[in-house]
mmCIF file as gemmi writes it, N, C-alpha and C atoms, coordinates in Angstrom:
data_model
loop_
_atom_site.group_PDB
_atom_site.id
_atom_site.type_symbol
_atom_site.label_atom_id
_atom_site.label_alt_id
_atom_site.label_comp_id
_atom_site.label_asym_id
_atom_site.label_entity_id
_atom_site.label_seq_id
_atom_site.pdbx_PDB_ins_code
_atom_site.Cartn_x
_atom_site.Cartn_y
_atom_site.Cartn_z
_atom_site.occupancy
_atom_site.B_iso_or_equiv
_atom_site.pdbx_formal_charge
_atom_site.auth_seq_id
_atom_site.auth_asym_id
_atom_site.pdbx_PDB_model_num
ATOM 1 N N . MET Axp A 1 ? 4.092 -13.655 8.539 1 0 ? 1 A 1
ATOM 2 C CA . MET Axp A 1 ? 3.415 -14.251 8.607 1 0 ? 1 A 1
ATOM 3 C C . MET Axp A 1 ? 2.973 -14.769 9.273 1 0 ? 1 A 1
ATOM 4 N N . PHE Axp A 2 ? 2.61 -16.179 9.705 1 0 ? 2 A 1
ATOM 5 C CA . PHE Axp A 2 ? 1.183 -16.839 10.186 1 0 ? 2 A 1
ATOM 6 C C . PHE Axp A 2 ? 2.667 -17.675 11.12 1 0 ? 2 A 1
ATOM 7 N N . ARG Axp A 3 ? 2.212 -17.288 12.875 1 0 ? 3 A 1
ATOM 8 C CA . ARG Axp A 3 ? 3.25 -18.857 13.286 1 0 ? 3 A 1
ATOM 9 C C . ARG Axp A 3 ? 2.556 -19.859 14.589 1 0 ? 3 A 1
ATOM 10 N N . GLY Axp A 4 ? 2.252 -20.777 14.733 1 0 ? 4 A 1
ATOM 11 C CA . GLY Axp A 4 ? 0.879 -21.673 15.594 1 0 ? 4 A 1
ATOM 12 C C . GLY Axp A 4 ? -0.475 -21.148 15.197 1 0 ? 4 A 1
ATOM 13 N N . ARG Axp A 5 ? 0.116 -21.511 16.185 1 0 ? 5 A 1
ATOM 14 C CA . ARG Axp A 5 ? -3.063 -20.6 15.663 1 0 ? 5 A 1
ATOM 15 C C . ARG Axp A 5 ? -2.939 -19.626 15.651 1 0 ? 5 A 1
ATOM 16 N N . GLU Axp A 6 ? -2.073 -19.096 14.885 1 0 ? 6 A 1
ATOM 17 C CA . GLU Axp A 6 ? -2.202 -17.595 14.04 1 0 ? 6 A 1
ATOM 18 C C . GLU Axp A 6 ? -2.963 -18.648 12.595 1 0 ? 6 A 1
ATOM 19 N N . MET Axp A 7 ? -2.111 -19.468 12.713 1 0 ? 7 A 1
ATOM 20 C CA . MET Axp A 7 ? -2.332 -20.519 11.502 1 0 ? 7 A 1
ATOM 21 C C . MET Axp A 7 ? -4.415 -20.305 11.112 1 0 ? 7 A 1
ATOM 22 N N . ALA Axp A 8 ? -4.609 -20.429 12.371 1 0 ? 8 A 1
ATOM 23 C CA . ALA Axp A 8 ? -6.032 -20.8 12.82 1 0 ? 8 A 1
ATOM 24 C C . ALA Axp A 8 ? -7.497 -19.906 11.611 1 0 ? 8 A 1
ATOM 25 N N . HIS Axp A 9 ? -6.673 -18.627 11.645 1 0 ? 9 A 1
ATOM 26 C CA . HIS Axp A 9 ? -7.028 -17.624 11.607 1 0 ? 9 A 1
ATOM 27 C C . HIS Axp A 9 ? -6.454 -16.559 11.136 1 0 ? 9 A 1
ATOM 28 N N . THR Axp A 10 ? -6.021 -16.871 9.474 1 0 ? 10 A 1
ATOM 29 C CA . THR Axp A 10 ? -5.927 -16.949 8.523 1 0 ? 10 A 1
ATOM 30 C C . THR Axp A 10 ? -6.721 -15.002 7.75 1 0 ? 10 A 1
ATOM 31 N N . GLU Axp A 11 ? -8.256 -15.267 8.187 1 0 ? 11 A 1
ATOM 32 C CA . GLU Axp A 11 ? -9.008 -14.081 8.334 1 0 ? 11 A 1
ATOM 33 C C . GLU Axp A 11 ? -8.683 -12.423 8.472 1 0 ? 11 A 1
ATOM 34 N N . LEU Axp A 12 ? -8.001 -13.3 9.874 1 0 ? 12 A 1
ATOM 35 C CA . LEU Axp A 12 ? -7.442 -11.592 10.644 1 0 ? 12 A 1
ATOM 36 C C . LEU Axp A 12 ? -6.652 -11.034 9.816 1 0 ? 12 A 1
ATOM 37 N N . GLY Axp A 13 ? -5.678 -11.361 9.746 1 0 ? 13 A 1
ATOM 38 C CA . GLY Axp A 13 ? -4.274 -10.794 8.712 1 0 ? 13 A 1
ATOM 39 C C . GLY Axp A 13 ? -5.004 -10.431 7.557 1 0 ? 13 A 1
ATOM 40 N N . ARG Axp A 14 ? -6.153 -11.345 6.602 1 0 ? 14 A 1
ATOM 41 C CA . ARG Axp A 14 ? -6.194 -10.642 5.528 1 0 ? 14 A 1
ATOM 42 C C . ARG Axp A 14 ? -6.555 -8.918 6.109 1 0 ? 14 A 1
ATOM 43 N N . ARG Axp A 15 ? -7.877 -9.564 7.291 1 0 ? 15 A 1
ATOM 44 C CA . ARG Axp A 15 ? -8.597 -7.995 7.226 1 0 ? 15 A 1
ATOM 45 C C . ARG Axp A 15 ? -7.652 -7.125 7.413 1 0 ? 15 A 1
ATOM 46 N N . LEU Axp A 16 ? -6.499 -6.698 7.527 1 0 ? 16 A 1
ATOM 47 C CA . LEU Axp A 16 ? -5.032 -6.927 8.011 1 0 ? 16 A 1
ATOM 48 C C . LEU Axp A 16 ? -4.767 -5.765 7.194 1 0 ? 16 A 1
ATOM 49 N N . LEU Axp A 17 ? -4.545 -6.545 5.526 1 0 ? 17 A 1
ATOM 50 C CA . LEU Axp A 17 ? -4.264 -6.115 4.145 1 0 ? 17 A 1
ATOM 51 C C . LEU Axp A 17 ? -5.324 -5.118 3.895 1 0 ? 17 A 1
ATOM 52 N N . ASP Axp A 18 ? -6.467 -5.462 3.834 1 0 ? 18 A 1
ATOM 53 C CA . ASP Axp A 18 ? -7.695 -5.161 3.276 1 0 ? 18 A 1
ATOM 54 C C . ASP Axp A 18 ? -7.286 -3.55 3.226 1 0 ? 18 A 1
ATOM 55 N N . LYS Axp A 19 ? -7.352 -3.685 4.489 1 0 ? 19 A 1
ATOM 56 C CA . LYS Axp A 19 ? -7.609 -2.157 5.483 1 0 ? 19 A 1
ATOM 57 C C . LYS Axp A 19 ? -6.189 -1.282 5.244 1 0 ? 19 A 1
ATOM 58 N N . LEU Axp A 20 ? -5.095 -2.132 4.679 1 0 ? 20 A 1
ATOM 59 C CA . LEU Axp A 20 ? -4.013 -1.85 5.092 1 0 ? 20 A 1
ATOM 60 C C . LEU Axp A 20 ? -4.855 -0.842 3.315 1 0 ? 20 A 1
ATOM 61 N N . ALA Axp A 21 ? -4.575 -1.576 2.423 1 0 ? 21 A 1
ATOM 62 C CA . ALA Axp A 21 ? -4.606 -1.259 1.265 1 0 ? 21 A 1
ATOM 63 C C . ALA Axp A 21 ? -5.799 0.505 0.874 1 0 ? 21 A 1
ATOM 64 N N . GLU Axp A 22 ? -6.786 0.207 2.137 1 0 ? 22 A 1
ATOM 65 C CA . GLU Axp A 22 ? -8.127 1.159 2.205 1 0 ? 22 A 1
ATOM 66 C C . GLU Axp A 22 ? -6.54 2.498 2.156 1 0 ? 22 A 1
ATOM 67 N N . ASP Axp A 23 ? -6.535 1.847 3.494 1 0 ? 23 A 1
ATOM 68 C CA . ASP Axp A 23 ? -5.942 3.385 3.802 1 0 ? 23 A 1
ATOM 69 C C . ASP Axp A 23 ? -4.793 3.538 3.286 1 0 ? 23 A 1
ATOM 70 N N . LEU Axp A 24 ? -4.161 3.221 1.692 1 0 ? 24 A 1
ATOM 71 C CA . LEU Axp A 24 ? -3.636 3.767 1.347 1 0 ? 24 A 1
ATOM 72 C C . LEU Axp A 24 ? -3.403 4.011 0.552 1 0 ? 24 A 1
ATOM 73 N N . LYS Axp A 25 ? -4.967 4.023 -0.441 1 0 ? 25 A 1
ATOM 74 C CA . LYS Axp A 25 ? -5.684 3.93 -1.817 1 0 ? 25 A 1
ATOM 75 C C . LYS Axp A 25 ? -5.245 5.298 -2.874 1 0 ? 25 A 1
ATOM 76 N N . GLU Axp A 26 ? -5.526 6.737 -1.509 1 0 ? 26 A 1
ATOM 77 C CA . GLU Axp A 26 ? -4.853 7.441 -2.416 1 0 ? 26 A 1
ATOM 78 C C . GLU Axp A 26 ? -3.086 7.709 -2.398 1 0 ? 26 A 1
ATOM 79 N N . LEU Axp A 27 ? -2.525 6.621 -2.815 1 0 ? 27 A 1
ATOM 80 C CA . LEU Axp A 27 ? -1.296 6.525 -2.36 1 0 ? 27 A 1
ATOM 81 C C . LEU Axp A 27 ? -0.546 5.428 -3.413 1 0 ? 27 A 1
ATOM 82 N N . GLY Axp A 28 ? -1.739 4.85 -3.806 1 0 ? 28 A 1
ATOM 83 C CA . GLY Axp A 28 ? -0.955 3.39 -3.962 1 0 ? 28 A 1
ATOM 84 C C . GLY Axp A 28 ? -2.461 2.056 -5.124 1 0 ? 28 A 1
ATOM 85 N N . THR Axp A 29 ? -1.824 1.132 -5.729 1 0 ? 29 A 1
ATOM 86 C CA . THR Axp A 29 ? -3.418 0.845 -6.211 1 0 ? 29 A 1
ATOM 87 C C . THR Axp A 29 ? -2.444 -0.805 -5.88 1 0 ? 29 A 1
ATOM 88 N N . VAL Axp A 30 ? -3.125 -1.622 -5.507 1 0 ? 30 A 1
ATOM 89 C CA . VAL Axp A 30 ? -3.433 -3.348 -5.098 1 0 ? 30 A 1
ATOM 90 C C . VAL Axp A 30 ? -3.704 -4.264 -6.248 1 0 ? 30 A 1
ATOM 91 N N . ASP Axp A 31 ? -2.025 -4.027 -6.799 1 0 ? 31 A 1
ATOM 92 C CA . ASP Axp A 31 ? -1.017 -5.249 -8.273 1 0 ? 31 A 1
ATOM 93 C C . ASP Axp A 31 ? -1.648 -6.854 -7.372 1 0 ? 31 A 1
ATOM 94 N N . ALA Axp A 32 ? -2.072 -6.839 -6.588 1 0 ? 32 A 1
ATOM 95 C CA . ALA Axp A 32 ? -2.153 -8.882 -6.249 1 0 ? 32 A 1
ATOM 96 C C . ALA Axp A 32 ? -3.23 -8.846 -5.524 1 0 ? 32 A 1
ATOM 97 N N . TYR Axp A 33 ? -3.977 -9.014 -4.418 1 0 ? 33 A 1
ATOM 98 C CA . TYR Axp A 33 ? -4.221 -8.39 -3.454 1 0 ? 33 A 1
ATOM 99 C C . TYR Axp A 33 ? -3.991 -10.225 -2.99 1 0 ? 33 A 1
ATOM 100 N N . PRO Axp A 34 ? -3.881 -10.166 -1.332 1 0 ? 34 A 1
ATOM 101 C CA . PRO Axp A 34 ? -3.417 -10.956 -0.488 1 0 ? 34 A 1
ATOM 102 C C . PRO Axp A 34 ? -3.946 -12.18 -0.686 1 0 ? 34 A 1
ATOM 103 N N . LYS Axp A 35 ? -3.455 -13.265 -1.176 1 0 ? 35 A 1
ATOM 104 C CA . LYS Axp A 35 ? -2.853 -15.356 -0.667 1 0 ? 35 A 1
ATOM 105 C C . LYS Axp A 35 ? -1.575 -15.235 0.177 1 0 ? 35 A 1
ATOM 106 N N . LEU Axp A 36 ? -2.662 -16.648 0.649 1 0 ? 36 A 1
ATOM 107 C CA . LEU Axp A 36 ? -1.742 -17.594 1.311 1 0 ? 36 A 1
ATOM 108 C C . LEU Axp A 36 ? -1.211 -17.861 0.513 1 0 ? 36 A 1
ATOM 109 N N . ASP Axp A 37 ? 0.515 -18.243 1.14 1 0 ? 37 A 1
ATOM 110 C CA . ASP Axp A 37 ? 1.216 -19.161 1.058 1 0 ? 37 A 1
ATOM 111 C C . ASP Axp A 37 ? 2.227 -19.402 1.767 1 0 ? 37 A 1
ATOM 112 N N . GLY Axp A 38 ? 1.324 -20.636 1.488 1 0 ? 38 A 1
ATOM 113 C CA . GLY Axp A 38 ? 2.483 -21.13 2.877 1 0 ? 38 A 1
ATOM 114 C C . GLY Axp A 38 ? 1.631 -20.61 4.491 1 0 ? 38 A 1
ATOM 115 N N . ARG Axp A 39 ? 2.757 -20.541 5.821 1 0 ? 39 A 1
ATOM 116 C CA . ARG Axp A 39 ? 2.703 -19.413 6.34 1 0 ? 39 A 1
ATOM 117 C C . ARG Axp A 39 ? 2.678 -18.108 6.05 1 0 ? 39 A 1
ATOM 118 N N . ASN Axp A 40 ? 2.88 -17.71 4.865 1 0 ? 40 A 1
ATOM 119 C CA . ASN Axp A 40 ? 3.104 -16.437 4.709 1 0 ? 40 A 1
ATOM 120 C C . ASN Axp A 40 ? 1.176 -15.535 4.267 1 0 ? 40 A 1
ATOM 121 N N . MET Axp A 41 ? 0.87 -14.472 4.195 1 0 ? 41 A 1
ATOM 122 C CA . MET Axp A 41 ? 0.428 -13.867 3.263 1 0 ? 41 A 1
ATOM 123 C C . MET Axp A 41 ? 0.951 -12.986 2.322 1 0 ? 41 A 1
ATOM 124 N N . VAL Axp A 42 ? 0.479 -12.449 1.236 1 0 ? 42 A 1
ATOM 125 C CA . VAL Axp A 42 ? 1.205 -11.141 0.229 1 0 ? 42 A 1
ATOM 126 C C . VAL Axp A 42 ? 0.538 -11.607 -0.175 1 0 ? 42 A 1
ATOM 127 N N . MET Axp A 43 ? 1.014 -9.679 -0.427 1 0 ? 43 A 1
ATOM 128 C CA . MET Axp A 43 ? -0.081 -8.056 -1.035 1 0 ? 43 A 1
ATOM 129 C C . MET Axp A 43 ? 0.933 -7.391 -1.728 1 0 ? 43 A 1
ATOM 130 N N . VAL Axp A 44 ? 1 -7.068 -3.196 1 0 ? 44 A 1
ATOM 131 C CA . VAL Axp A 44 ? 2.093 -5.926 -4.08 1 0 ? 44 A 1
ATOM 132 C C . VAL Axp A 44 ? 1.369 -4.423 -3.938 1 0 ? 44 A 1
ATOM 133 N N . LEU Axp A 45 ? 1.181 -4.266 -3.603 1 0 ? 45 A 1
ATOM 134 C CA . LEU Axp A 45 ? 0.923 -2.609 -3.859 1 0 ? 45 A 1
ATOM 135 C C . LEU Axp A 45 ? 2.004 -1.766 -4.677 1 0 ? 45 A 1
ATOM 136 N N . ALA Axp A 46 ? 2.223 -1.346 -5.695 1 0 ? 46 A 1
ATOM 137 C CA . ALA Axp A 46 ? 2.224 -0.341 -6.427 1 0 ? 46 A 1
ATOM 138 C C . ALA Axp A 46 ? 1.929 0.597 -6.372 1 0 ? 46 A 1
ATOM 139 N N . PRO Axp A 47 ? 2.398 1.985 -6.41 1 0 ? 47 A 1
ATOM 140 C CA . PRO Axp A 47 ? 2.299 3.988 -5.94 1 0 ? 47 A 1
ATOM 141 C C . PRO Axp A 47 ? 1.734 3.782 -7.233 1 0 ? 47 A 1
ATOM 142 N N . ALA Axp A 48 ? 0.979 5.465 -7.111 1 0 ? 48 A 1
ATOM 143 C CA . ALA Axp A 48 ? 0.224 5.518 -7.894 1 0 ? 48 A 1
ATOM 144 C C . ALA Axp A 48 ? 1 6.909 -9.471 1 0 ? 48 A 1
ATOM 145 N N . LYS Axp A 49 ? 0.902 6.187 -9.965 1 0 ? 49 A 1
ATOM 146 C CA . LYS Axp A 49 ? 1.836 6.932 -11.213 1 0 ? 49 A 1
ATOM 147 C C . LYS Axp A 49 ? 1.123 8.83 -11.401 1 0 ? 49 A 1
ATOM 148 N N . ARG Axp A 50 ? -0.44 8.454 -11.129 1 0 ? 50 A 1
ATOM 149 C CA . ARG Axp A 50 ? -0.009 10.711 -11.377 1 0 ? 50 A 1
ATOM 150 C C . ARG Axp A 50 ? -0.411 10.568 -9.898 1 0 ? 50 A 1
ATOM 151 N N . GLN Axp A 51 ? -0.487 10.46 -9.343 1 0 ? 51 A 1
ATOM 152 C CA . GLN Axp A 51 ? -0.84 10.985 -7.616 1 0 ? 51 A 1
ATOM 153 C C . GLN Axp A 51 ? 1.187 11.465 -7.098 1 0 ? 51 A 1
ATOM 154 N N . VAL Axp A 52 ? 1.551 10.759 -7.309 1 0 ? 52 A 1
ATOM 155 C CA . VAL Axp A 52 ? 2.846 10.921 -7.319 1 0 ? 52 A 1
ATOM 156 C C . VAL Axp A 52 ? 3.962 12.022 -8.036 1 0 ? 52 A 1
ATOM 157 N N . ALA Axp A 53 ? 3.794 11.925 -9.519 1 0 ? 53 A 1
ATOM 158 C CA . ALA Axp A 53 ? 4.479 12.66 -10.3 1 0 ? 53 A 1
ATOM 159 C C . ALA Axp A 53 ? 3.429 14.81 -10.195 1 0 ? 53 A 1
ATOM 160 N N . ARG Axp A 54 ? 1.859 14.072 -10.275 1 0 ? 54 A 1
ATOM 161 C CA . ARG Axp A 54 ? 1.425 15.988 -9.323 1 0 ? 54 A 1
ATOM 162 C C . ARG Axp A 54 ? 2.837 16.533 -7.9 1 0 ? 54 A 1
ATOM 163 N N . GLU Axp A 55 ? 2.573 15.149 -7.308 1 0 ? 55 A 1
ATOM 164 C CA . GLU Axp A 55 ? 2.798 15.738 -6.26 1 0 ? 55 A 1
ATOM 165 C C . GLU Axp A 55 ? 4.487 16.361 -6.183 1 0 ? 55 A 1
ATOM 166 N N . SER Axp A 56 ? 5.124 15.985 -6.895 1 0 ? 56 A 1
ATOM 167 C CA . SER Axp A 56 ? 6.38 16.04 -7.066 1 0 ? 56 A 1
ATOM 168 C C . SER Axp A 56 ? 5.713 17.463 -8.242 1 0 ? 56 A 1
ATOM 169 N N . HIS Axp A 57 ? 5.603 17.518 -9.156 1 0 ? 57 A 1
ATOM 170 C CA . HIS Axp A 57 ? 6.121 18.966 -10.484 1 0 ? 57 A 1
ATOM 171 C C . HIS Axp A 57 ? 5.255 19.955 -8.892 1 0 ? 57 A 1
ATOM 172 N N . GLU Axp A 58 ? 4.333 20.187 -8.14 1 0 ? 58 A 1
ATOM 173 C CA . GLU Axp A 58 ? 3.719 21.357 -7.075 1 0 ? 58 A 1
ATOM 174 C C . GLU Axp A 58 ? 4.547 21.327 -6.472 1 0 ? 58 A 1
ATOM 175 N N . ALA Axp A 59 ? 4.876 20.213 -5.907 1 0 ? 59 A 1
ATOM 176 C CA . ALA Axp A 59 ? 7.196 20.627 -4.644 1 0 ? 59 A 1
ATOM 177 C C . ALA Axp A 59 ? 7.465 21.355 -5.536 1 0 ? 59 A 1
ATOM 178 N N . VAL Axp A 60 ? 7.699 21.68 -6.541 1 0 ? 60 A 1
ATOM 179 C CA . VAL Axp A 60 ? 9.299 21.64 -7.743 1 0 ? 60 A 1
ATOM 180 C C . VAL Axp A 60 ? 8.663 23.49 -7.922 1 0 ? 60 A 1
ATOM 181 N N . ALA Axp A 61 ? 7.138 23.251 -8.081 1 0 ? 61 A 1
ATOM 182 C CA . ALA Axp A 61 ? 6.707 24.763 -8.581 1 0 ? 61 A 1
ATOM 183 C C . ALA Axp A 61 ? 6.937 26.304 -7.256 1 0 ? 61 A 1
ATOM 184 N N . GLU Axp A 62 ? 6.017 24.858 -5.755 1 0 ? 62 A 1
ATOM 185 C CA . GLU Axp A 62 ? 6.107 25.452 -4.681 1 0 ? 62 A 1
ATOM 186 C C . GLU Axp A 62 ? 7.754 26.314 -4.907 1 0 ? 62 A 1
ATOM 187 N N . ALA Axp A 63 ? 8.169 25.033 -4.928 1 0 ? 63 A 1
ATOM 188 C CA . ALA Axp A 63 ? 10.022 25.746 -4.821 1 0 ? 63 A 1
ATOM 189 C C . ALA Axp A 63 ? 10.495 26.823 -5.463 1 0 ? 63 A 1
ATOM 190 N N . GLN Axp A 64 ? 10.539 27.208 -6.61 1 0 ? 64 A 1
ATOM 191 C CA . GLN Axp A 64 ? 10.533 27.789 -7.192 1 0 ? 64 A 1
ATOM 192 C C . GLN Axp A 64 ? 9.796 29.225 -7.209 1 0 ? 64 A 1
ATOM 193 N N . GLU Axp A 65 ? 8.858 29.221 -6.724 1 0 ? 65 A 1
ATOM 194 C CA . GLU Axp A 65 ? 7.932 30.468 -6.541 1 0 ? 65 A 1
ATOM 195 C C . GLU Axp A 65 ? 8.235 31.071 -4.87 1 0 ? 65 A 1
ATOM 196 N N . GLY Axp A 66 ? 8.886 29.965 -4.475 1 0 ? 66 A 1
ATOM 197 C CA . GLY Axp A 66 ? 8.973 30.956 -2.804 1 0 ? 66 A 1
ATOM 198 C C . GLY Axp A 66 ? 10.196 31.066 -3.047 1 0 ? 66 A 1
ATOM 199 N N . SER Axp A 67 ? 11.502 30.656 -3.824 1 0 ? 67 A 1
ATOM 200 C CA . SER Axp A 67 ? 13.362 31.377 -4.833 1 0 ? 67 A 1
ATOM 201 C C . SER Axp A 67 ? 13.012 32.491 -5.192 1 0 ? 67 A 1
ATOM 202 N N . GLY Axp A 68 ? 11.867 32.537 -5.887 1 0 ? 68 A 1
ATOM 203 C CA . GLY Axp A 68 ? 11.627 33.072 -6.582 1 0 ? 68 A 1
ATOM 204 C C . GLY Axp A 68 ? 11.405 34.941 -7.114 1 0 ? 68 A 1
């Protein structure tokens, strides 16, 4: 959410969201790129289904090996 004079520098908010998407690219993908909606800038991220499934499968396998 931008307040007051921050509205004059919305590109800084866009850069921040782009950096967030870059940092989280291993965990998810961008469903909707940053968009200015009034005073709010919104971006939608979705989890990477393969990565989440693989990690949970590996965690279960490690738990079974450790207990068996």
